[in-house]
C-alpha positions as CSV (number, residue, x, y, z in Angstrom):
1,X,0.0,0.0,0.0
2,X,1.6,3.3,-1.1
3,X,1.7,6.5,0.9
4,X,-0.6,9.3,-0.3
5,X,-0.3,13.0,-0.1
6,X,-3.0,13.0,2.5
7,X,-2.4,13.4,6.2
8,X,-4.6,12.6,9.2
9,X,-6.4,15.8,10.2
10,X,-6.2,14.7,13.8
11,X,-2.6,13.6,14.4
12,X,-0.9,14.7,11.2
13,X,0.5,11.3,10.3
14,X,0.3,10.2,6.6
15,X,-2.8,8.3,5.6
16,X,-2.2,5.2,3.4
17,X,-3.4,5.4,-0.2
18,X,-6.5,3.1,-0.3
19,X,-7.4,3.9,-3.9
20,X,-7.4,1.4,-6.7
21,X,-4.0,0.4,-8.1
22,X,-5.0,1.4,-11.7
23,X,-2.0,3.3,-13.2
24,X,-4.4,5.8,-14.8
25,X,-6.2,6.6,-11.6
26,X,-5.0,9.8,-9.9
27,X,-4.5,9.9,-6.1
28,X,-6.8,12.3,-4.3
29,X,-5.4,15.7,-3.8
30,X,-6.0,16.7,-0.2
31,X,-5.7,20.4,-1.1
32,X,-8.5,20.2,-3.6
33,X,-11.7,21.9,-2.3
34,X,-14.4,19.3,-1.3
35,X,-11.9,16.5,-0.9
36,X,-12.7,14.3,2.1
37,X,-9.6,13.4,4.1
38,X,-9.6,10.1,6.1
39,X,-8.3,9.6,9.6
40,X,-5.3,7.4,10.0
41,X,-5.9,3.8,11.3
42,X,-4.8,4.7,14.8
43,X,-7.2,7.7,15.1
44,X,-9.9,5.8,13.2
45,X,-9.9,2.9,15.6
46,X,-9.9,5.2,18.6
47,X,-13.4,6.3,17.7
48,X,-14.5,3.0,16.0
49,X,-17.7,1.3,17.4
50,X,-18.1,-2.1,15.9
51,X,-21.6,-2.7,17.3
52,X,-24.3,-0.2,18.3
53,X,-26.4,-1.8,21.0
54,X,-29.1,-0.4,23.3
55,X,-28.5,-0.4,27.0
56,X,-31.7,-2.4,27.5
57,X,-34.7,-3.7,25.6
58,X,-38.2,-3.8,27.0
59,X,-40.6,-6.2,25.3
60,X,-44.3,-6.2,25.9
61,X,-45.7,-9.7,25.5
62,X,-49.3,-10.8,25.8
63,X,-49.5,-13.3,28.7
64,X,-52.4,-15.1,27.1
65,X,-51.5,-15.6,23.4
66,X,-47.8,-14.7,23.3
67,X,-48.2,-11.8,20.8
68,X,-45.5,-9.0,20.9
69,X,-46.3,-5.3,20.9
70,X,-44.4,-3.5,18.1
71,X,-45.0,0.1,17.3
72,X,-48.8,0.6,17.7
73,X,-50.0,-2.9,17.2
74,X,-49.7,-6.4,18.5
75,X,-48.0,-9.0,16.3
76,X,-48.2,-12.8,16.4
77,X,-44.6,-13.9,16.2
78,X,-45.1,-17.7,16.7
79,X,-42.4,-17.9,19.3
80,X,-42.0,-21.1,21.4
81,X,-41.0,-19.2,24.5
82,X,-39.8,-15.7,25.6
83,X,-36.2,-16.6,24.8
84,X,-37.1,-16.8,21.1
85,X,-38.8,-13.4,21.4
86,X,-35.7,-11.9,23.1
87,X,-33.4,-13.2,20.4
88,X,-35.6,-11.7,17.7
89,X,-35.9,-8.3,19.4
90,X,-32.1,-8.1,20.1
91,X,-31.3,-9.1,16.5
92,X,-33.5,-6.2,15.2
93,X,-32.0,-3.7,17.7
94,X,-28.3,-4.4,17.1
95,X,-26.5,-2.4,14.3
96,X,-23.1,-3.2,12.9
97,X,-20.8,-0.4,11.6
98,X,-21.2,0.1,7.8
99,X,-17.4,-0.2,7.1
100,X,-17.2,-3.8,8.6
101,X,-17.0,-6.6,6.1
102,X,-17.3,-10.4,6.5
103,X,-19.5,-10.0,9.6
104,X,-20.3,-13.1,11.7
105,X,-22.1,-13.2,15.0
106,X,-23.8,-15.5,17.5
107,X,-25.9,-14.9,20.5
108,X,-26.2,-16.8,23.8
109,X,-29.2,-16.1,26.1
110,X,-28.8,-16.2,29.8
111,X,-32.1,-16.6,31.8
112,X,-31.8,-14.5,34.9
113,X,-35.4,-14.8,36.1
114,X,-38.8,-15.3,34.4
115,X,-38.9,-11.6,33.3
116,X,-35.2,-11.0,32.5
117,X,-32.9,-12.5,29.9
118,X,-29.3,-11.4,29.3
119,X,-28.4,-11.7,25.6
120,X,-24.6,-12.1,25.1
121,X,-23.7,-11.4,21.5
122,X,-20.3,-12.1,19.9
123,X,-19.3,-10.3,16.7
124,X,-16.3,-10.7,14.3
125,X,-15.5,-8.9,11.1
126,X,-12.9,-7.1,9.0
127,X,-12.4,-3.4,8.6
128,X,-9.5,-1.6,6.9
129,X,-8.0,-5.1,6.4
130,X,-7.9,-5.5,10.1
131,X,-9.8,-8.3,12.0
132,X,-12.1,-6.9,14.6
133,X,-14.2,-8.5,17.3
134,X,-16.6,-7.4,20.0
135,X,-18.8,-8.7,22.7
136,X,-21.9,-7.0,23.9
137,X,-24.5,-7.8,26.6
138,X,-28.1,-6.5,26.3
139,X,-30.6,-7.2,29.0
140,X,-34.1,-7.9,27.8
141,X,-37.0,-7.2,30.2
142,X,-40.2,-9.0,29.5
143,X,-43.4,-7.2,30.5
144,X,-46.5,-9.4,30.5
145,X,-49.7,-7.6,29.4
146,X,-52.9,-8.4,27.7
147,X,-53.3,-7.6,24.0
148,X,-56.4,-6.0,22.6
149,X,-57.6,-9.3,21.1
150,X,-57.3,-11.3,24.3
151,X,-58.8,-8.4,26.3
152,X,-61.9,-8.6,24.1
153,X,-62.1,-12.3,24.4
154,X,-61.8,-12.0,28.2
155,X,-64.5,-9.4,28.2
156,X,-66.9,-11.6,26.1
157,X,-66.8,-9.1,23.3
158,X,-68.8,-10.1,20.1
159,X,-70.1,-8.2,17.1
160,X,-72.5,-10.8,15.7
161,X,-74.5,-13.9,16.7
162,X,-75.2,-16.8,14.5
163,X,-78.3,-18.7,15.5
164,X,-78.6,-22.2,14.1
165,X,-82.3,-23.3,14.0
166,X,-84.4,-25.6,11.9
167,X,-87.9,-25.3,10.5
168,X,-90.5,-27.4,12.4
169,X,-87.7,-29.5,14.1
170,X,-84.6,-29.3,16.2
171,X,-81.2,-29.3,14.4
172,X,-79.5,-32.7,14.5
173,X,-76.4,-33.4,16.4
174,X,-74.6,-33.7,13.1
175,X,-75.7,-30.2,12.1
176,X,-74.8,-28.7,15.5
177,X,-71.3,-30.3,15.4
178,X,-70.8,-29.2,11.8
179,X,-71.7,-25.7,12.6
180,X,-69.1,-25.6,15.4
181,X,-66.5,-27.0,12.9
182,X,-67.4,-24.4,10.3
183,X,-67.1,-21.6,12.8
184,X,-63.7,-22.7,14.0
185,X,-62.4,-23.3,10.5
186,X,-63.5,-19.9,9.3
187,X,-61.8,-18.2,12.3
188,X,-58.7,-20.2,11.7
189,X,-58.5,-19.2,8.1
190,X,-59.0,-15.6,9.0
191,X,-56.2,-15.8,11.6
192,X,-53.9,-17.4,9.1
193,X,-54.2,-14.2,7.0
194,X,-53.1,-12.1,9.9
195,X,-56.5,-11.0,11.1
196,X,-56.1,-10.7,14.9
197,X,-59.8,-9.6,15.3
198,X,-61.0,-13.1,14.4
199,X,-62.2,-15.3,17.2
200,X,-65.2,-17.2,18.5
201,X,-66.4,-15.7,21.8
202,X,-68.8,-18.4,22.8
203,X,-70.8,-21.4,21.5
204,X,-73.9,-22.4,23.5
205,X,-76.4,-25.1,22.7
206,X,-80.0,-24.3,23.5
207,X,-83.2,-26.4,23.4
208,X,-83.9,-25.3,19.8
209,X,-80.4,-25.1,18.3
210,X,-77.0,-23.4,18.7
211,X,-75.9,-19.8,19.3
212,X,-72.4,-18.8,18.2
213,X,-71.0,-15.4,19.3
214,X,-68.5,-14.1,16.8
215,X,-66.0,-11.2,16.9
216,X,-66.9,-9.7,13.5
217,X,-70.0,-9.4,11.3
218,X,-67.9,-10.7,8.3
219,X,-67.1,-14.0,10.0
220,X,-70.7,-14.4,11.2
221,X,-71.9,-14.0,7.6
222,X,-69.4,-16.5,6.3
223,X,-70.4,-19.1,8.8
224,X,-74.1,-18.6,8.0
225,X,-73.5,-18.9,4.3
226,X,-71.4,-22.1,4.6
227,X,-74.2,-23.7,6.7
228,X,-76.7,-23.0,3.9
229,X,-74.3,-24.2,1.2
230,X,-73.9,-27.5,3.0
231,X,-77.4,-28.2,4.5
232,X,-79.7,-25.9,2.5
233,X,-82.2,-23.5,4.2
234,X,-82.1,-19.7,4.5
235,X,-80.5,-17.0,6.5
236,X,-81.8,-13.6,7.6
237,X,-79.9,-10.8,9.4
238,X,-81.0,-8.1,11.7
239,X,-79.0,-5.2,13.1
240,X,-79.3,-3.9,16.7
241,X,-77.7,-0.6,17.7
242,X,-75.5,-1.2,20.8
243,X,-73.3,1.8,21.2
244,X,-71.2,4.6,19.6
245,X,-67.5,4.5,19.0
246,X,-65.0,7.1,20.1
247,X,-65.7,9.1,16.9
248,X,-69.4,9.1,17.4
249,X,-70.2,6.5,14.8
250,X,-73.0,4.1,15.5
251,X,-72.0,0.5,16.3
252,X,-74.4,-2.3,15.4
253,X,-74.5,-5.9,16.4
254,X,-75.8,-8.2,13.7
255,X,-77.8,-11.4,14.4
256,X,-77.7,-14.0,11.6
257,X,-80.7,-16.3,11.8
258,X,-79.9,-19.5,10.0
259,X,-83.0,-21.6,9.3
260,X,-82.3,-25.2,8.2
261,X,-84.8,-27.1,6.0
262,X,-87.6,-29.1,7.7
263,X,-86.3,-32.3,6.2
264,X,-82.9,-33.8,6.1
265,X,-81.3,-36.6,4.0
266,X,-82.6,-39.9,5.2
267,X,-86.1,-38.6,6.1
268,X,-89.1,-40.4,4.5
269,X,-92.0,-38.1,3.7
270,X,-95.4,-38.4,2.2
271,X,-96.2,-35.4,0.0
272,X,-99.6,-33.8,0.3
273,X,-101.8,-33.7,-2.9
274,X,-99.4,-36.1,-4.5
275,X,-100.3,-39.7,-5.4
276,X,-96.8,-40.7,-6.4
277,X,-96.1,-42.3,-3.0
278,X,-93.6,-41.6,-0.2
279,X,-90.2,-40.0,-1.0
280,X,-86.8,-40.8,0.6
281,X,-85.1,-37.4,0.9
282,X,-81.6,-37.3,-0.6
283,X,-80.8,-33.6,-0.4
284,X,-82.4,-30.4,1.0
285,X,-80.0,-28.0,-0.7
286,X,-81.9,-25.8,-3.2
287,X,-85.0,-27.7,-4.1
288,X,-85.7,-30.9,-2.1
289,X,-84.6,-34.0,-4.0
290,X,-85.3,-37.6,-3.3
291,X,-86.3,-41.1,-4.5
292,X,-89.8,-42.4,-4.8
293,X,-90.2,-45.6,-2.7
294,X,-93.0,-46.9,-5.0
295,X,-91.1,-46.7,-8.3
296,X,-87.5,-45.8,-7.5
297,X,-87.8,-42.7,-9.7
298,X,-86.1,-39.5,-8.8
299,X,-88.2,-36.7,-7.3
300,X,-87.5,-32.9,-7.1
301,X,-89.7,-30.3,-5.6
302,X,-90.9,-27.4,-7.7
303,X,-89.4,-23.9,-7.5
304,X,-92.1,-22.5,-5.3
305,X,-92.0,-25.5,-2.9
306,X,-88.2,-25.2,-2.6
307,X,-86.8,-27.4,0.2
308,X,-90.0,-27.4,2.2
309,X,-92.8,-29.0,0.2
310,X,-96.1,-29.6,2.1
311,X,-95.6,-33.1,3.5
312,X,-95.8,-35.3,6.6
313,X,-92.8,-37.1,7.9
314,X,-93.3,-40.9,8.0
315,X,-89.9,-41.7,9.6
316,X,-86.3,-42.1,8.4
317,X,-84.1,-44.9,7.1
318,X,-83.0,-45.7,10.6
319,X,-86.5,-46.9,11.3
320,X,-86.3,-49.5,8.5
321,X,-86.2,-53.2,9.5
322,X,-85.2,-56.3,7.5
323,X,-88.1,-58.5,6.4
324,X,-88.3,-61.6,4.2
325,X,-89.2,-61.6,0.5
326,X,-92.0,-64.0,-0.1
327,X,-92.4,-63.9,-3.9
328,X,-92.1,-61.6,-6.8
329,X,-95.5,-61.2,-8.3
330,X,-94.7,-59.1,-11.4
331,X,-92.7,-56.1,-12.6
332,X,-94.7,-53.8,-10.4
333,X,-95.4,-55.8,-7.2
334,X,-93.7,-58.1,-4.7
335,X,-94.8,-60.0,-1.6
336,X,-93.0,-59.4,1.7
337,X,-93.7,-60.4,5.3
338,X,-95.3,-57.7,7.4
339,X,-92.6,-56.9,10.0
340,X,-95.2,-56.7,12.8
341,X,-97.9,-59.4,11.9
342,X,-95.6,-61.6,9.8
343,X,-98.4,-61.9,7.2
344,X,-97.6,-61.8,3.5
345,X,-98.3,-58.4,2.0
346,X,-98.2,-57.2,-1.6
347,X,-96.2,-53.9,-1.9
348,X,-94.9,-51.8,-4.7
349,X,-91.8,-53.0,-6.5
350,X,-89.3,-50.1,-7.0
351,X,-86.7,-50.4,-9.8
352,X,-83.9,-50.6,-7.2
353,X,-85.4,-53.9,-5.8
354,X,-83.2,-56.9,-6.3
355,X,-85.4,-59.8,-7.4
356,X,-82.8,-62.3,-6.1
357,X,-82.7,-60.8,-2.6
358,X,-84.0,-63.0,0.2
359,X,-84.6,-60.0,2.6
360,X,-85.1,-56.3,2.1
361,X,-85.2,-53.2,4.3
362,X,-88.8,-51.9,4.7
363,X,-90.5,-49.1,6.5
364,X,-94.0,-49.7,7.8
365,X,-95.9,-46.4,8.4
366,X,-99.4,-44.9,8.1
367,X,-98.8,-44.9,4.3
368,X,-98.2,-48.7,4.2
369,X,-95.2,-50.9,3.8
370,X,-92.5,-49.7,1.4
371,X,-89.1,-51.2,0.3
372,X,-86.2,-48.9,0.9
373,X,-83.0,-48.8,-1.2
374,X,-79.7,-50.0,0.2
375,X,-77.6,-47.4,2.0
376,X,-75.2,-47.0,-0.9
377,X,-77.8,-46.6,-3.6
């Protein structure tokens, strides 16, 4: 490294020429106006700070969910414990001098008590072709608080209620459990997108269905729509003024009333003003769909009837019993034993009937005896 015409402005010693070795490149002229003159190595390292570290770091952590307060908001960091949080906070707070190259560092946490962690950081690097190293210790103080989200949950806050009901019946256990699954899934999906306002406040079963208290109206609407998509039915919403926010805006709570269809798959119904015979319900989404027990033909309610045609419920396929086939009379009729009197009865022969079957499932009701299809048909 050649000597330059520059001298250290502090001590007066010559400053080595660190310019490129290109023969055509002119060395900087220290007398030229605007020319910046460097300190010599000795004076440079007297003032050199390898690492800029804070004297202490205070971290606000939610004691319920582990979120960390950063800036003006709470952030879910997914840390396994407070040591992970301390490492991340120290990593963001430390700054290395811009002139240092080939920087390498490691950190060793020292747990002092449940609220204090000493972070020992070791740094190495190269500056002005000189190896440098430094060790710093930063204490991290953990302050346990309650984030806004957990505060709302603890205070039983909710913005909407989803009421699961059914027309002329009580929702089944399957429908109740599925509603709970849908609510938890919708909330989990919203949380995955970073929405910290998504949570279920409460689920309570009542004599006539299920009530779900939800943190936002958006989530309440999603849950309601998914129930209708899966089981059919309808949903109505009603707003109730509950308060005003700090800006004077009116705040409403929305109730979503989900009304499930009166019939569910597996029900057997006898349609009024219809001589086609009982129907085994297959689906209640949109218009009710099913299978005629007299012929095996498919049935679908009209547009005006929708999923609730006028009918009386005869039972469901769980009420079916196995009975013996006596004889096949013709293409429209077959004899079976009455499951109660054990007398031979002639009944309609639907197209799903297997003429080689020795027994068949039947339902005996006020409409008579009817052969049911197998479960997988």
